[in-house]
N, C-alpha and C positions, 0 to 999 in steps of 0.2 A: 565503593561498590559501583559496578558498571550495570547499566540497563540498556538493553537493545530493544528497539521498537521496529516492528515490521509494519509497513503501511501499504495500502492499496486503495486506489481511487477508481471510480467509474465516471466517465465523462461523456459529453455529447460532442466532443471534438478532440483534435490532437494539438491545438494551439495552447499556449500558456494561459490564455484568458477564456478558454472554453468552459462551459458550465460543468461543474462537478455536482453530480446528483447523489453519490454515495462515497463516504469515506469510512474505511475500517482500519483499525490499528490494534496491535497487541504488543504489550511489553513482555519481554521474555529474556531468558538466560541462554546465550548462544552456546555455552559449554554443555548444558544439560537438556536444553529444549523446553524446560519448564516455563509455563506462561504465568503472568501475574495479573494483569488487568487488561481490559479491552475497551475499545471505542468503536461504535458502529452506528452511524446515523445517515439518514437520507433526507433530502429536501422535498418540499412541496414545490414543484416547478411552476405552479400557478402564482407563486409569490414573487417571482423575479422575471426580468428579461432573460430569455434563454439564448445563449450564444452557442450555436451548434453548427456543424458542417455536414453537408449532404452525404459525404462518403462515410462518416461515422454513423449517422442515422441509418443509412442503407446497410452498413455492416451489422448493426444491432438487429435490424429487421430480418436479415438473412441468418444471423447466428442464433439468437435466442430472444425472439420477441416476447415470449411469455415472461422471462425474467425481467426484461426491461419494463414491461407492464407492471409486474409485481413491485419492482423497486420504486418506480415513480408514482405508484398509487398505494404506498404502504401506510397511508394515514398520517404521516408526519406533517406538521404545520410549520416547520422552521424554514427560513429562507437560506439561500446559499451563504450570505454573510454571517448569519447565525451559526451555520454549520462550521464555517472556518473559525469563528471566535470560540466555539465549543471545543474544537480540536486544539486550538491554541492553548486554552486553559488546561485541557487534559495533558498536553505535552509539558506545560509549565509545572503541573503537579509533580511529574516525575523529575523534572529538572530541579525543583525546590528540594526534593528528597535526597538526591545524590549529587547535585552540582552539574552545572552546564557542560563541563568537559567530560562527564561520565555518561551522557545519554547519546546513543548512536541511532540514527534513523536510517533504516534499510528500505530500499525500494527495489523493484524488479526491473532495474535498468537505470542508467545514469541520468537520463534526460527527461524522464516522464514524471512519475509520481512525485518524487521529491521536488523537482524543479517547478512543477505546476502548483504544488502546495505552497512552496516559497513565494511564488508570484501572487497567489490569492491572499496569503497572509499579509504581504506588503500592500496589496490593493485595499485591504481593510484598515490600513494605517497602523499596522502592528509591525514590530520587529521580528524577523524570523528567529525563533528561539533556539534553534539547533546550532551548536558551536561550529564555527566555519570549517573545521577539519572532520566533523563527525557525520556527514552524509555518507552513506555506504551503498554500494552497488552489488546486489545479490548475484547477478549474472557473472561477474568477474570471478567471484569465489567458486561458483558452481563450475565454471569453465576450468579453473585450476584443479579442482577435485576430479573433474572428468579426465583431464590429462594425466594426473597422478594415478588414476584407476585404470588407465589404458582404454578409456571409452572415448569414442570419436567426437561426440557432440553433447551439448547440454541436454538436448531432447532425449538422447539415448540414456544419459545418466538418470534423468527423471523417470524414464520408462523402466529402467532396470531396478531401481530401488523403491518406487512408490506406486501405490494404487490410487490414481487420481479419481477413480469412479465414485469414491465416497464423498467427493466435493462437487458442488455446483459451480462449474466453470463460469467466470465473469461475475460471480457474486463476490464483492470485495472481501467480505468476512471469510468466506471459504478460501479465496485466493490467499489471504494472509495466513490462515492456518496451514495450508499446503506449503506456502513459501517458507514458513518457519521450519517445517519438517525437512524440506530440501536443504535449506541453509545449514541446519544443525548437522545433517549427514555430511555435507560438504566440509564443514568445519572439522568434524571428527576425522575425515579422511586426510585432510591436509595436516592437521596437528598430530595425527597418529594415535 
């Protein structure tokens, strides 16, 4: 049995060691879009040294300061290392059930979510649990589905098939749900 997992993170920077303050993930079936279990946690930023960059903080303050405020003040008492360890255990739960080679971790881009998660897991002294061939890039699949559909861009593909207004943009859990919808549609188009 195969398990796909969509992940999304919210950070205070673009570097691999930037503070992650929210991680959301959902295990799902890429063929049906059915979801199985979810992970959604935020940290208490007072518990850690915060590694942020000015451009990301400025972006958050221009884009959605209310959401940033809600996420960093959500009452969670866990530290960033606790967040990473909790995600690690959640991923391993799925790996133990179906085997390492049958869990695929999807991110919305090659070098952000999955790469930063991998870096943080290793910084906690843990081994990255995802099999070396099983990191997946959603944007590549969506681009191929766009081309097959005769749609010029990823953005046009998303706009044509989905109503994003039901999701709160930049909330990692909403992003994960939206990304699963988009990925499932792209998969259907490519497979036929």
